[in-house]
DSSP file (Angstrom, degrees, kcal/mol; ACC not computed):
  #  RESIDUE AA STRUCTURE BP1 BP2  ACC     N-H-->O    O-->H-N    N-H-->O    O-->H-N    TCO  KAPPA ALPHA  PHI   PSI    X-CA   Y-CA   Z-CA
    1    1 A M     >        0   0    0      0, 0.0     4,-1.6     0, 0.0     3,-0.1   0.000 360.0 360.0 360.0 -41.5  150.5   92.4   21.1
    2    2 A K  H  >  +     0   0    0      1,-0.2     4,-2.2     2,-0.2     5,-0.2   0.823 360.0  59.5 -66.8 -29.8  147.8   92.9   23.7
    3    3 A K  H  > S+     0   0    0      2,-0.2     4,-2.1     1,-0.2    -1,-0.2   0.908 104.1  50.0 -64.7 -41.1  149.2   96.4   24.5
    4    4 A N  H  > S+     0   0    0      1,-0.2     4,-2.3     2,-0.2    -1,-0.2   0.890 110.3  50.2 -63.7 -40.1  148.8   97.5   20.9
    5    5 A Q  H  X S+     0   0    0     -4,-1.6     4,-2.5     2,-0.2    -1,-0.2   0.899 109.6  51.0 -65.3 -40.0  145.1   96.3   20.9
    6    6 A L  H  X S+     0   0    0     -4,-2.2     4,-2.4     2,-0.2    -2,-0.2   0.898 110.2  49.3 -63.7 -41.2  144.5   98.2   24.1
    7    7 A V  H  X S+     0   0    0     -4,-2.1     4,-2.4     2,-0.2    -2,-0.2   0.907 111.3  49.9 -64.5 -42.2  145.9  101.3   22.6
    8    8 A K  H  X S+     0   0    0     -4,-2.3     4,-2.4     2,-0.2    -2,-0.2   0.920 111.5  47.7 -63.2 -44.0  143.8  100.9   19.5
    9    9 A V  H  X S+     0   0    0     -4,-2.5     4,-2.4     2,-0.2    -2,-0.2   0.913 112.0  50.2 -63.8 -42.3  140.6  100.4   21.6
   10   10 A A  H  X S+     0   0    0     -4,-2.4     4,-2.4     1,-0.2    -2,-0.2   0.910 111.3  48.7 -62.5 -42.5  141.4  103.5   23.7
   11   11 A L  H  X S+     0   0    0     -4,-2.4     4,-2.4     2,-0.2    -1,-0.2   0.890 110.6  50.6 -65.3 -39.4  142.0  105.6   20.6
   12   12 A I  H  X S+     0   0    0     -4,-2.4     4,-2.3     2,-0.2    -2,-0.2   0.920 110.9  49.0 -64.3 -42.8  138.8  104.4   19.0
   13   13 A I  H  X S+     0   0    0     -4,-2.4     4,-2.5     1,-0.2    -2,-0.2   0.920 111.5  49.5 -62.1 -43.6  136.9  105.3   22.2
   14   14 A L  H  X S+     0   0    0     -4,-2.4     4,-2.4     1,-0.2    -2,-0.2   0.899 110.5  50.3 -62.7 -40.6  138.5  108.7   22.4
   15   15 A M  H  X S+     0   0    0     -4,-2.4     4,-2.4     2,-0.2    -1,-0.2   0.898 110.9  49.2 -65.1 -39.7  137.6  109.4   18.7
   16   16 A I  H  X S+     0   0    0     -4,-2.3     4,-2.6     2,-0.2    -2,-0.2   0.935 112.1  47.8 -64.6 -45.6  134.0  108.4   19.3
   17   17 A L  H  X S+     0   0    0     -4,-2.5     4,-2.1     1,-0.2    -2,-0.2   0.888 112.1  50.4 -62.3 -39.1  133.7  110.6   22.4
   18   18 A F  H  X S+     0   0    0     -4,-2.4     4,-2.1     2,-0.2    -1,-0.2   0.920 111.0  48.3 -63.9 -44.5  135.3  113.5   20.4
   19   19 A A  H  X S+     0   0    0     -4,-2.4     4,-2.5     1,-0.2     5,-0.2   0.906 110.6  51.1 -63.6 -42.2  132.8  113.0   17.6
   20   20 A V  H  X S+     0   0    0     -4,-2.6     4,-2.5     1,-0.2    -1,-0.2   0.903 109.3  51.8 -62.2 -40.5  129.9  112.9   20.0
   21   21 A G  H  X S+     0   0    0     -4,-2.1     4,-1.8     2,-0.2    -1,-0.2   0.902 110.3  47.7 -62.5 -41.6  131.1  116.2   21.6
   22   22 A I  H  X S+     0   0    0     -4,-2.1     4,-1.6     2,-0.2    -2,-0.2   0.934 113.7  46.5 -65.3 -46.5  131.3  117.9   18.2
   23   23 A V  H  X S+     0   0    0     -4,-2.5     4,-1.6     1,-0.2    -2,-0.2   0.898 110.3  54.3 -63.4 -39.6  127.8  116.8   17.2
   24   24 A N  H  < S+     0   0    0     -4,-2.5    -1,-0.2     1,-0.2    -2,-0.2   0.873 109.1  48.0 -63.0 -37.2  126.4  117.8   20.6
   25   25 A N  H  < S+     0   0    0     -4,-1.8    -1,-0.2     1,-0.2    -2,-0.2   0.799 108.9  54.4 -72.5 -28.6  127.8  121.3   20.1
   26   26 A M  H  < S+     0   0    0     -4,-1.6    -2,-0.2     1,-0.3    -1,-0.2   0.816 117.9  34.1 -74.2 -30.2  126.4  121.6   16.6
   27   27 A F  S  < S-     0   0    0     -4,-1.6    -1,-0.3    -5,-0.1    -2,-0.1  -0.699  81.8-161.6-127.4  78.2  122.9  120.7   17.7
   28   28 A P        -     0   0    0      0, 0.0    -3,-0.1     0, 0.0    -4,-0.0  -0.307  10.8-148.5 -63.4 143.8  122.3  122.1   21.2
   29   29 A S  S    S+     0   0    0     -5,-0.1     2,-0.4     2,-0.0    -4,-0.0   0.690  76.4  64.3 -88.3 -19.3  119.4  120.6   23.0
   30   30 A Q        -     0   0    0      0, 0.0     2,-0.4     0, 0.0     0, 0.0  -0.858  67.3-154.1-108.7 140.2  118.3  123.6   25.0
   31   31 A S        -     0   0    0     -2,-0.4     2,-0.2     1,-0.0    -2,-0.0  -0.838  29.2-102.6-108.3 151.1  117.1  126.9   23.6
   32   32 A A        -     0   0    0     -2,-0.4     2,-0.5     1,-0.0    -1,-0.0  -0.507  33.3-161.2 -72.6 134.5  117.4  130.2   25.2
   33   33 A I        -     0   0    0     -2,-0.2     2,-0.3     0, 0.0    -1,-0.0  -0.977  18.1-126.2-119.5 125.5  114.2  131.4   26.9
   34   34 A A        -     0   0    0     -2,-0.5     2,-0.1     1,-0.1     3,-0.1  -0.505  24.1-148.5 -71.8 132.1  113.9  135.1   27.7
   35   35 A A        -     0   0    0     -2,-0.3     3,-0.1     1,-0.2    -1,-0.1  -0.384  31.6 -79.9 -88.8 174.4  113.0  135.8   31.3
   36   36 A G        -     0   0    0      1,-0.2    -1,-0.2    -2,-0.1     2,-0.2  -0.129  67.0 -67.7 -66.7 172.5  110.9  138.7   32.5
   37   37 A K        -     0   0    0     -3,-0.1     2,-0.5    44,-0.1    -1,-0.2  -0.432  51.9-154.7 -66.2 130.8  112.4  142.1   32.9
   38   38 A I        -     0   0    0     -2,-0.2     2,-0.4    -3,-0.1    -1,-0.0  -0.922   4.7-159.8-110.9 133.3  115.0  142.2   35.7
   39   39 A Q        -     0   0    0     -2,-0.5    42,-2.1     2,-0.0     2,-0.4  -0.867   3.7-158.6-109.9 146.1  115.7  145.4   37.5
   40   40 A Y  E     -A   80   0A   0     -2,-0.4     2,-0.4    40,-0.2    40,-0.2  -0.940   4.7-167.0-122.6 147.4  118.9  146.1   39.6
   41   41 A K  E     -A   79   0A   0     38,-2.5    38,-2.8    -2,-0.4     2,-0.5  -0.995   6.9-156.7-134.0 127.7  119.5  148.6   42.3
   42   42 A V  E     -A   78   0A   0     -2,-0.4     2,-0.4    36,-0.2    36,-0.2  -0.913  11.8-169.2-107.4 127.1  123.0  149.4   43.6
   43   43 A V  E     -A   77   0A   0     34,-3.0    34,-2.9    -2,-0.5     2,-0.2  -0.941  24.1-118.2-119.0 135.7  123.2  150.9   47.1
   44   44 A S  E     +A   76   0A   0     -2,-0.4    32,-0.3    32,-0.2     3,-0.1  -0.529  27.3 178.5 -71.3 134.1  126.2  152.4   48.8
   45   45 A A    >   +     0   0    0     30,-3.6     3,-1.3    -2,-0.2    31,-0.2   0.059  44.8 115.6-121.2  21.8  127.4  150.5   51.9
   46   46 A E  T 3  S+     0   0    0     29,-0.5    -1,-0.1     1,-0.3    30,-0.1   0.816  79.4  44.9 -63.5 -31.2  130.4  152.7   52.6
   47   47 A K  T 3  S+     0   0    0     28,-0.1     2,-0.7    -3,-0.1    -1,-0.3   0.283  87.9 100.5-100.3  11.6  129.0  153.9   55.9
   48   48 A I    <   +     0   0    0     -3,-1.3    -3,-0.0    26,-0.2     3,-0.0  -0.875  37.0 161.1 -97.9 117.3  127.7  150.5   57.2
   49   49 A Y        +     0   0    0     -2,-0.7     2,-0.3     0, 0.0    -1,-0.1   0.508  51.7  57.3-114.0  -8.4  130.2  149.2   59.7
   50   50 A T  S  > S-     0   0    0      1,-0.1     4,-1.7     0, 0.0     5,-0.2  -0.816  79.0-117.6-126.5 163.2  128.3  146.6   61.6
   51   51 A A  H  > S+     0   0    0     -2,-0.3     4,-2.7     1,-0.2     5,-0.2   0.862 116.8  57.3 -63.4 -36.0  126.3  143.4   61.0
   52   52 A E  H  > S+     0   0    0      1,-0.2     4,-2.5     2,-0.2    -1,-0.2   0.866 103.4  53.6 -63.9 -35.6  123.2  145.1   62.3
   53   53 A G  H  > S+     0   0    0      2,-0.2     4,-2.2     1,-0.2    -1,-0.2   0.921 111.3  44.5 -64.6 -44.4  123.7  147.9   59.7
   54   54 A Y  H  X S+     0   0    0     -4,-1.7     4,-2.9     2,-0.2    -2,-0.2   0.904 112.8  52.4 -65.2 -40.5  123.8  145.3   56.9
   55   55 A E  H  X S+     0   0    0     -4,-2.7     4,-2.5     1,-0.2     5,-0.2   0.911 109.1  49.6 -61.7 -42.1  120.8  143.5   58.4
   56   56 A S  H  X S+     0   0    0     -4,-2.5     4,-2.5     2,-0.2    -1,-0.2   0.921 112.3  47.8 -62.4 -44.7  118.8  146.7   58.6
   57   57 A L  H  X S+     0   0    0     -4,-2.2     4,-2.5     2,-0.2     5,-0.2   0.927 112.7  48.5 -62.7 -45.6  119.6  147.5   54.9
   58   58 A L  H  X S+     0   0    0     -4,-2.9     4,-2.2     1,-0.2    -2,-0.2   0.907 113.7  46.4 -62.8 -42.5  118.7  144.0   53.8
   59   59 A N  H  X S+     0   0    0     -4,-2.5     4,-2.2    -5,-0.2    -1,-0.2   0.904 112.2  50.8 -66.9 -40.7  115.4  144.0   55.7
   60   60 A E  H  X S+     0   0    0     -4,-2.5     4,-0.9    -5,-0.2    -2,-0.2   0.933 114.0  43.4 -62.0 -46.5  114.5  147.5   54.4
   61   61 A M  H  <>S+     0   0    0     -4,-2.5     5,-2.6     1,-0.2     3,-0.3   0.864 111.8  54.4 -69.7 -35.0  115.2  146.6   50.8
   62   62 A S  H ><5S+     0   0    0     -4,-2.2     3,-1.7    -5,-0.2    -1,-0.2   0.898 104.5  54.4 -63.9 -39.9  113.4  143.2   51.2
   63   63 A N  H 3<5S+     0   0    0     -4,-2.2    -1,-0.2     1,-0.3    -2,-0.2   0.758 105.8  53.9 -65.0 -23.6  110.3  145.1   52.5
   64   64 A K  T 3<5S-     0   0    0     -4,-0.9    -1,-0.3    -3,-0.3    -2,-0.2   0.392 127.3-100.0 -90.6   2.9  110.4  147.2   49.3
   65   65 A G  T < 5S+     0   0    0     -3,-1.7     2,-0.3     1,-0.3    -3,-0.2   0.531  79.3 133.0  95.3   6.5  110.4  144.0   47.2
   66   66 A W      < -     0   0    0     -5,-2.6     2,-0.4    -6,-0.1    -1,-0.3  -0.671  42.9-148.5 -93.8 147.7  114.1  143.8   46.4
   67   67 A T  E     -B   80   0A   0     13,-2.8    13,-2.7    -2,-0.3     2,-0.1  -0.942  26.5-107.5-114.9 135.3  116.2  140.6   46.7
   68   68 A F  E     +B   79   0A   0     -2,-0.4    11,-0.3    11,-0.2     3,-0.1  -0.373  39.7 171.1 -60.1 134.2  119.9  140.6   47.6
   69   69 A D  E     -     0   0A   0      9,-3.2     2,-0.3     1,-0.4    10,-0.2   0.774  53.0 -49.3-109.5 -61.1  122.1  139.8   44.6
   70   70 A H  E     -B   78   0A   0      8,-1.2     8,-3.5     2,-0.0    -1,-0.4  -0.979  44.0-117.3-167.7 172.2  125.7  140.4   45.6
   71   71 A A  E     -B   77   0A   0     -2,-0.3     2,-0.7     6,-0.2     6,-0.2  -0.926  15.7-139.4-122.7 147.5  128.1  142.9   47.2
   72   72 A F  E >> S-B   76   0A   0      4,-2.9     3,-3.4    -2,-0.3     4,-1.5  -0.916  75.4 -44.2-107.9 108.3  131.2  144.7   45.7
   73   73 A L  T 34 S-     0   0    0     -2,-0.7    -1,-0.1     1,-0.3     4,-0.1   0.739 102.1 -71.0  47.2  31.5  134.1  144.9   48.1
   74   74 A N  T 34 S+     0   0    0      2,-0.3    -1,-0.3     1,-0.1   -26,-0.2   0.671 125.9  93.7  58.9  18.8  131.8  145.9   50.9
   75   75 A L  T <4 S+     0   0    0     -3,-3.4   -30,-3.6     1,-0.3   -29,-0.5   0.728  87.9  25.6-105.0 -32.3  131.3  149.3   49.3
   76   76 A Y  E  <  -AB  44  72A   0     -4,-1.5    -4,-2.9   -32,-0.3     2,-0.4  -0.986  61.8-155.0-135.8 143.4  128.2  148.6   47.3
   77   77 A V  E     -AB  43  71A   0    -34,-2.9   -34,-3.0    -2,-0.4     2,-0.4  -0.973  14.4-150.7-118.2 132.2  125.3  146.1   47.7
   78   78 A T  E     -AB  42  70A   0     -8,-3.5    -9,-3.2    -2,-0.4    -8,-1.2  -0.872  13.5-176.8-108.7 134.5  123.3  145.1   44.6
   79   79 A F  E     -AB  41  68A   0    -38,-2.8   -38,-2.5    -2,-0.4     2,-0.3  -0.868   6.8-157.6-121.6 157.4  119.6  144.1   44.8
   80   80 A R  E      AB  40  67A   0    -13,-2.7   -13,-2.8    -2,-0.3   -40,-0.2  -0.949 360.0 360.0-135.6 159.2  117.3  142.8   42.0
   81   81 A K              0   0    0    -42,-2.1   -41,-0.1    -2,-0.3    -1,-0.1   0.278 360.0 360.0-146.0 360.0  113.6  142.7   41.4
């Protein structure tokens, strides 16, 4: 008998959590805020073979106001501003 009660309580809790999830998705609490304009610059890194070469590229672009974003397969480096 206690096992049936435990199953019922568990099912009720799951239904409540499911309902809360649905309501939460219907009324999102955060609104999208547009950020300022973002620029990207893609630089070829095919001829950079050493850590010093990458360091030089990163420092050069940083001095120009660009921030490292990510790299593609060590062939291209992306910066943003």
